[in-house]
C-alpha positions in Angstrom: -23.5 -10.6 26.7 -24.6 -9.4 23.3 -22.4 -6.2 23.5 -19.4 -8.4 24.5 -20.0 -10.9 21.4 -20.4 -8.0 19.2 -17.1 -6.6 20.3 -15.3 -9.9 20.1 -17.0 -10.2 16.2 -15.8 -6.8 15.4 -12.4 -7.5 16.8 -12.0 -10.9 14.7 -13.1 -9.2 11.4 -10.6 -6.3 11.9 -7.7 -8.8 12.7 -8.8 -10.9 9.6 -8.8 -7.9 7.1 -5.5 -6.7 8.8 -3.7 -10.3 8.3 -5.1 -10.1 4.9 -3.8 -6.7 4.2 -0.4 -7.9 5.3 -0.2 -10.6 3.0 -1.2 -8.6 0.1 1.4 -5.9 0.9 4.3 -8.4 1.4 3.3 -10.0 -1.9 3.2 -6.8 -3.6 6.5 -5.9 -2.2 8.2 -9.2 -3.1 6.6 -8.9 -6.9 8.2 -5.5 -7.0 11.4 -6.6 -5.6 11.5 -9.7 -8.2 10.4 -7.2 -11.0 13.5 -4.9 -10.0 16.1 -7.6 -9.9 14.8 -9.1 -13.4 15.1 -5.4 -15.0 18.4 -5.0 -13.3 19.8 -8.1 -14.8 18.5 -7.6 -18.1 20.1 -4.0 -18.3 23.3 -5.3 -17.2 23.3 -7.9 -19.8 22.8 -5.1 -22.4 25.2 -2.7 -21.0 28.0 -5.3 -20.2 27.4 -7.1 -23.5 27.5 -10.5 -22.1 25.1 -12.9 -20.5 23.9 -12.5 -17.1 21.9 -14.7 -14.9 19.2 -14.1 -12.0 19.8 -17.0 -9.9 16.9 -18.2 -7.5 18.5 -20.0 -4.7 15.7 -22.0 -2.4 16.7 -23.0 1.0 19.5 -25.6 1.0 21.0 -24.4 -2.3 23.2 -22.0 -0.1 25.2 -22.6 3.1 22.8 -20.3 5.1 20.9 -22.2 7.8 17.3 -20.8 7.2 14.2 -21.3 5.5 14.5 -18.2 3.1 14.7 -17.8 -0.9 17.5 -15.5 -2.2 18.1 -14.0 -5.4 21.4 -12.9 -6.8 22.7 -11.9 -10.1 25.9 -13.3 -11.8 27.7 -12.1 -15.0 28.8 -15.4 -17.2 32.0 -15.7 -18.8 30.9 -17.9 -21.6 27.7 -19.2 -22.8 27.2 -22.9 -24.2 26.0 -23.3 -27.9 23.8 -24.9 -27.7 22.7 -24.2 -24.1 21.3 -27.9 -23.2 20.5 -28.9 -19.7 21.9 -29.4 -17.3 24.0 -26.3 -17.6 27.3 -25.9 -15.7 28.6 -22.2 -16.1 31.4 -20.0 -14.7 30.2 -16.9 -13.3 31.0 -13.7 -11.2 28.7 -12.2 -8.5 27.3 -8.6 -9.7 25.3 -8.2 -6.5 24.9 -9.5 -3.1 22.1 -12.2 -2.4 18.6 -10.5 -2.0 16.3 -12.2 0.5 12.8 -12.6 -0.5 10.3 -11.5 1.9 9.0 -13.5 4.8 5.5 -15.0 3.9 6.2 -15.0 0.2 7.4 -18.2 -1.9 8.2 -18.7 -5.7 6.1 -21.5 -6.5 6.1 -24.0 -9.4 3.8 -24.7 -12.1 3.0 -23.3 -15.5 0.7 -20.2 -16.1 -1.6 -20.6 -19.2 0.9 -22.8 -21.0 3.8 -20.8 -20.2 6.9 -22.3 -18.6 8.0 -21.6 -15.2 11.7 -21.2 -14.4 11.1 -23.0 -11.2 10.0 -26.1 -12.9 13.1 -26.2 -15.1 16.3 -28.0 -14.3 18.8 -26.4 -12.0 21.9 -24.9 -13.4 25.4 -25.0 -11.8 27.4 -22.0 -11.3 31.1 -21.9 -10.4 32.6 -18.7 -8.7 35.0 -17.5 -6.4 37.8 -19.3 -8.3 40.4 -19.5 -5.5 37.9 -21.3 -3.1 36.4 -23.2 -6.0 32.9 -22.4 -4.9 29.7 -23.5 -6.8 25.9 -23.6 -6.2 22.9 -25.1 -8.0 20.1 -22.8 -8.5 17.1 -22.1 -10.7 17.7 -19.3 -13.1 16.4 -16.9 -15.9 19.4 -15.9 -18.2 19.4 -12.8 -20.3 21.6 -12.5 -23.6 23.4 -9.0 -24.5 20.3 -8.0 -26.5 18.1 -8.0 -23.5 16.2 -11.2 -24.3 16.0 -14.6 -22.6 18.6 -17.0 -23.1 17.2 -19.4 -20.3 15.0 -21.2 -19.9 15.3 -22.3 -23.5 12.5 -21.8 -26.0 10.6 -19.5 -28.0 7.8 -18.5 -25.7 7.8 -16.1 -22.8 8.1 -17.6 -19.3 6.1 -16.9 -16.3 6.9 -16.8 -12.4 4.2 -17.1 -9.6 4.9 -15.1 -6.5 2.8 -16.6 -3.9 1.7 -15.8 -0.2 3.4 -18.8 1.6 6.8 -20.1 2.9 9.5 -22.5 2.7 9.3 -25.9 4.5 12.2 -28.4 4.3 13.6 -26.3 1.4 10.4 -26.4 -0.8 7.9 -23.8 -1.6 4.4 -24.0 0.4 1.9 -21.5 -0.7 -1.0 -20.8 1.6 -4.2 -22.2 0.7 -7.7 -20.6 1.6 -11.0 -22.0 2.2 -12.4 -25.2 1.1 -11.5 -24.5 -2.2 -7.9 -24.1 -1.4 -7.3 -21.0 -3.1 -3.5 -19.8 -3.8 -3.2 -16.1 -3.5 -0.5 -15.2 -5.8 0.7 -12.5 -8.2 2.0 -13.6 -11.6 5.0 -12.3 -13.6 5.4 -12.8 -17.5 8.8 -12.3 -18.9 9.0 -11.9 -22.8 11.3 -13.8 -25.0 13.0 -11.0 -27.1 12.6 -8.0 -24.9 12.6 -9.9 -21.8 11.0 -7.4 -19.5 8.8 -8.6 -16.5 5.1 -7.4 -16.2 2.3 -8.3 -14.1 -0.5 -10.3 -15.7 -2.7 -10.7 -12.8 -2.9 -11.0 -8.8 
């Protein structure tokens, strides 16, 4: 009987470790993907000498019938001056939508006083002129010098990439233990040189 209990305990420990490892790996992969798309959008803004938007479409923002977050890059025809919310822009898709990993969610909330693009008002992007399609999304916009144009302000912004999922179109992070700890990675994006870098997690 003791041997059976010991074996069950070992298997449970191994299972918990495996699940934690899977969550950590998914979060790392999702964070790397997001960093790559931010860098791609920034580089495209510089090379095309135009404004470029990284659009963050939560479930319900697009016609897809699933609980997945998608990311896409749009080149913008003209940028309003001043760029005050709510923004309505005309854009051209530069990439296909990329699906954020299952088990990962971009969650709201500021980080050390830095604004989170997920907390900012959504912007409207019109595209595909013949069909007059449009979407409302959260966004990070880059100017032709590779700096941040949106969200507006003078300080960097930060994104929270958490282990979690989307329920009813809203990001729901996993909370562990009695302290309800959220396991996440945090990306800080500079204002003048809008390169992403991980600040913890």
